[in-house]
C-alpha positions as CSV (number, residue, x, y, z in Angstrom):
1,M,0.0,0.0,0.0
2,S,1.3,3.4,-0.9
3,T,0.3,6.9,0.2
4,L,0.7,10.2,-1.6
5,T,1.3,13.3,0.3
6,T,1.3,15.7,-2.7
7,P,-0.7,15.5,-5.9
8,G,1.2,14.5,-9.0
9,P,0.3,15.6,-12.5
10,D,-2.5,13.0,-12.8
11,A,-4.0,14.1,-9.6
12,E,-3.8,17.8,-10.6
13,T,-5.4,17.0,-14.0
14,R,-8.3,15.2,-12.3
15,A,-8.8,18.1,-9.9
16,V,-8.9,20.5,-12.8
17,R,-11.5,18.4,-14.6
18,R,-14.0,17.9,-11.8
19,T,-14.2,21.5,-10.5
20,S,-16.8,24.1,-11.6
21,R,-14.4,27.0,-11.2
22,P,-12.5,28.5,-14.1
23,M,-9.8,26.0,-15.1
24,P,-6.9,28.5,-15.2
25,L,-7.6,29.6,-11.6
26,V,-7.9,26.0,-10.4
27,Y,-4.6,25.0,-12.0
28,A,-2.9,28.2,-10.7
29,G,-4.1,27.4,-7.2
30,L,-2.9,23.8,-7.3
31,D,0.5,24.8,-8.7
32,L,1.0,27.6,-6.2
33,K,0.3,25.1,-3.3
34,R,2.7,22.6,-4.9
35,Q,5.5,25.3,-5.2
36,L,5.0,26.4,-1.6
37,R,5.1,22.7,-0.3
38,D,8.5,22.2,-2.0
39,K,10.7,22.5,1.1
40,M,14.0,22.3,-0.7
41,G,13.0,24.8,-3.4
42,M,11.6,27.3,-0.8
43,F,14.8,26.9,1.2
44,F,16.9,28.3,-1.7
45,I,14.2,30.9,-2.4
46,V,13.7,32.2,1.1
47,A,16.1,30.8,3.7
48,L,19.3,31.3,1.7
49,P,18.8,35.1,0.9
50,A,17.7,35.6,4.5
51,F,20.8,33.9,5.8
52,L,23.0,36.1,3.5
53,F,21.3,39.1,4.9
54,F,22.1,38.0,8.4
55,V,25.7,37.5,7.5
56,F,26.3,40.6,5.4
57,G,24.0,43.4,6.6
58,M,21.8,42.7,9.6
59,G,22.0,45.5,12.1
60,D,24.6,47.6,10.3
61,D,23.2,51.1,11.0
62,E,25.9,53.1,9.2
63,A,24.3,55.7,7.1
64,Y,24.1,55.0,3.4
65,G,22.2,57.3,1.0
66,S,18.8,58.0,2.5
67,A,18.8,54.8,4.5
68,N,21.5,52.7,6.2
69,V,23.8,49.8,5.1
70,A,21.4,47.2,6.6
71,M,18.6,48.4,4.3
72,Y,21.0,48.5,1.3
73,V,21.9,44.8,1.9
74,M,18.3,43.9,2.7
75,V,17.1,45.2,-0.7
76,S,19.9,43.3,-2.5
77,M,19.1,40.0,-0.8
78,A,15.4,40.4,-1.4
79,A,16.2,41.0,-5.1
80,Y,18.3,37.8,-5.1
81,G,15.4,35.8,-3.5
82,A,12.8,37.2,-5.9
83,V,14.8,36.4,-9.1
84,T,15.6,32.9,-7.8
85,A,11.9,32.3,-7.3
86,T,10.8,33.5,-10.7
87,T,13.7,31.7,-12.5
88,T,13.0,28.4,-10.7
89,V,9.2,28.3,-11.1
90,V,9.0,29.4,-14.7
91,G,12.1,27.4,-15.7
92,A,10.4,24.3,-14.2
93,A,7.4,25.0,-16.5
94,A,9.5,24.6,-19.6
95,T,11.1,21.5,-18.2
96,E,7.7,20.0,-17.3
97,Q,6.6,20.5,-20.9
98,T,9.5,18.5,-22.2
99,M,9.2,15.7,-19.6
100,G,5.6,14.7,-20.4
101,W,3.6,17.0,-18.1
102,G,2.7,19.0,-21.3
103,R,0.8,16.0,-22.6
104,Q,-1.2,15.9,-19.4
105,V,-2.0,19.6,-19.7
106,A,-3.0,19.1,-23.4
107,L,-5.9,16.9,-22.2
108,T,-7.4,20.0,-20.6
109,P,-8.8,23.1,-22.4
110,L,-5.7,25.1,-21.2
111,A,-3.8,26.5,-24.2
112,P,0.1,26.5,-24.2
113,L,0.2,30.3,-23.9
114,G,-2.2,30.1,-21.0
115,F,0.0,27.5,-19.3
116,V,3.1,29.8,-19.5
117,A,1.0,32.8,-18.3
118,I,-0.2,30.9,-15.3
119,K,3.3,29.7,-14.5
120,T,4.5,33.3,-14.7
121,A,1.7,34.5,-12.4
122,V,2.5,31.7,-9.9
123,A,6.2,32.7,-10.1
124,M,5.4,36.3,-9.3
125,L,3.2,35.2,-6.3
126,V,6.0,33.0,-5.0
127,A,8.4,35.9,-5.4
128,V,6.3,37.8,-2.8
129,V,7.4,35.3,-0.1
130,P,11.1,36.1,0.0
131,V,10.6,39.8,-0.5
132,T,8.1,40.0,2.4
133,I,10.1,37.8,4.8
134,I,13.4,39.6,4.2
135,Y,11.7,43.0,4.5
136,V,10.1,41.9,7.8
137,I,13.4,40.6,9.1
138,G,15.0,43.9,8.0
139,A,12.4,46.0,9.8
140,A,12.9,44.0,13.0
141,T,16.7,44.1,13.0
142,G,17.6,47.7,12.3
143,S,17.1,48.4,8.6
144,S,16.0,52.0,8.3
145,G,14.9,54.4,5.6
146,N,12.0,56.7,4.8
147,A,8.6,55.5,3.5
148,V,9.6,56.0,-0.2
149,D,12.7,53.8,0.4
150,W,10.6,50.9,1.7
151,L,7.7,51.1,-0.7
152,A,9.5,51.9,-3.9
153,S,12.3,49.4,-3.4
154,A,9.9,46.6,-2.5
155,A,7.8,47.4,-5.6
156,I,10.8,47.4,-7.9
157,V,12.3,44.2,-6.5
158,W,9.0,42.4,-7.0
159,A,8.0,43.8,-10.4
160,G,11.5,43.7,-11.8
161,S,11.9,40.0,-11.0
162,A,9.5,39.3,-14.0
163,L,12.6,39.8,-16.2
164,F,14.0,36.6,-14.7
165,A,10.8,34.7,-15.4
166,V,11.6,35.4,-19.1
167,Y,15.2,34.3,-18.4
168,G,14.1,31.0,-16.7
169,L,11.8,30.2,-19.6
170,A,14.6,31.0,-22.2
171,M,17.2,28.9,-20.5
172,C,15.0,25.9,-20.2
173,L,13.8,26.2,-23.8
174,V,17.4,26.6,-25.1
175,F,19.0,23.9,-23.0
176,K,17.4,20.5,-23.1
177,G,17.0,18.2,-20.1
178,E,15.5,18.0,-16.7
179,N,18.5,19.8,-15.1
180,S,18.1,22.9,-17.2
181,S,16.1,24.8,-14.5
182,S,18.7,23.9,-11.9
183,I,21.4,25.3,-14.3
184,A,19.4,28.5,-14.8
185,A,19.0,29.0,-11.0
186,G,22.7,28.2,-10.5
187,L,23.8,30.8,-13.0
188,I,21.8,33.4,-11.0
189,V,24.5,33.1,-8.2
190,I,27.2,34.0,-10.7
191,M,25.2,36.8,-12.2
192,S,24.5,38.1,-8.7
193,F,28.3,38.5,-8.0
194,L,28.8,40.1,-11.4
195,G,25.8,42.3,-10.9
196,N,27.0,44.0,-7.7
197,V,24.4,42.2,-5.6
198,F,26.4,40.3,-3.1
199,T,29.5,42.4,-2.7
200,P,30.4,45.9,-3.9
201,M,32.8,46.0,-6.9
202,D,35.0,48.6,-8.4
203,G,37.5,49.0,-11.3
204,F,37.3,46.6,-14.2
205,M,34.8,44.2,-12.5
206,L,32.4,47.0,-12.0
207,E,32.6,48.2,-15.6
208,F,32.1,44.6,-16.8
209,G,29.3,44.0,-14.3
210,R,27.3,46.9,-15.8
211,F,26.6,44.8,-18.8
212,T,25.4,41.8,-16.9
213,P,21.6,40.9,-16.4
214,L,21.3,41.5,-12.7
215,Y,23.1,44.9,-12.6
216,G,20.3,47.1,-13.9
217,Y,17.6,45.3,-11.9
218,A,19.5,45.5,-8.6
219,G,20.6,49.1,-9.3
220,L,17.0,50.1,-9.9
221,A,15.8,48.3,-6.7
222,R,18.4,50.3,-4.7
223,Y,17.9,53.6,-6.5
224,P,15.4,55.0,-4.0
225,I,18.2,54.7,-1.4
226,T,21.3,55.4,-3.4
227,E,20.1,57.7,-6.2
228,G,22.4,55.8,-8.4
229,Y,25.6,56.3,-6.4
230,V,27.7,53.1,-6.3
231,A,29.1,51.7,-3.1
232,M,32.7,52.5,-2.1
233,G,32.5,55.7,-4.1
234,A,33.0,53.7,-7.3
235,G,30.9,56.0,-9.5
236,H,27.3,56.9,-10.4
237,D,24.7,55.1,-12.6
238,S,22.0,57.1,-14.2
239,V,18.5,55.7,-14.0
240,W,18.5,55.6,-17.8
241,L,21.6,53.3,-17.9
242,L,19.9,51.0,-15.4
243,L,16.6,51.0,-17.4
244,A,18.6,50.3,-20.6
245,N,20.2,47.3,-19.0
246,V,16.9,45.9,-18.0
247,C,15.2,46.5,-21.3
248,A,18.1,45.1,-23.3
249,W,18.2,41.9,-21.3
250,T,14.5,41.5,-21.5
251,V,14.7,41.7,-25.3
252,I,17.6,39.2,-25.3
253,F,15.9,36.7,-23.1
254,A,12.6,37.0,-25.0
255,A,14.4,36.4,-28.3
256,L,16.2,33.4,-26.9
257,A,12.9,32.0,-25.6
258,V,11.3,32.4,-29.0
259,W,14.3,30.8,-30.7
260,G,14.4,27.9,-28.3
261,L,10.6,27.3,-28.8
262,R,10.9,27.3,-32.6
263,R,13.9,25.0,-32.5
264,R,12.0,22.6,-30.3
265,Q,9.0,22.7,-32.5
266,E,11.1,21.9,-35.6
267,R,12.4,18.8,-33.9
268,V,8.9,17.5,-33.2
């Protein structure tokens, strides 16, 4: 005799079929519950960024811009947690499609575009979790700033993480295999170092980092605090440079996703 603690694809499909609620909402609810029950996945999405905040910035009340160092680090770690969430969840959607779950979804009225849209919405909801938890920890441990700092940075962290939903989708469409989502999430760590998220950079590494995907996003998230001034007096980034970085990488990732999808369809 066997017991099931979490619904698999077949169970989710049956649940979608027998409900009277709109099917996209049912599937979104089931998928959100499944994501939140994934203890290992939520550890890397929530616990790891929170731990890094404890190590690098908690309680550091030295003034920085309109806030303090603790808040600067808090925003950076919240951004890291949010992009890890969106990359992991949406990347898994592309992997599921290639591993057979797409055939299960095809038995329902849900269109492929709707499937991706639901996964993106679920990813954005999951991203709320690390942002909220890290901001609560920050508020309780000495992060300080004005109301604009708190509200604007949180909104940018959350909304900007949608870029990495596109990234996760692109990576898992371009690279074939069930490990592609793990590879995409792992590369986030490297991009975080290069993007000035984990530790301040200067010199050549800073100049190089300005062209990497996380630099513009993290810079925009911290802009309410820093007004574009880089840590350690390493220079200044205009808001237009940061926006250009985000827009350029959005176009690049979207183009890669389209190319990967077309290549996969040609092989079928």
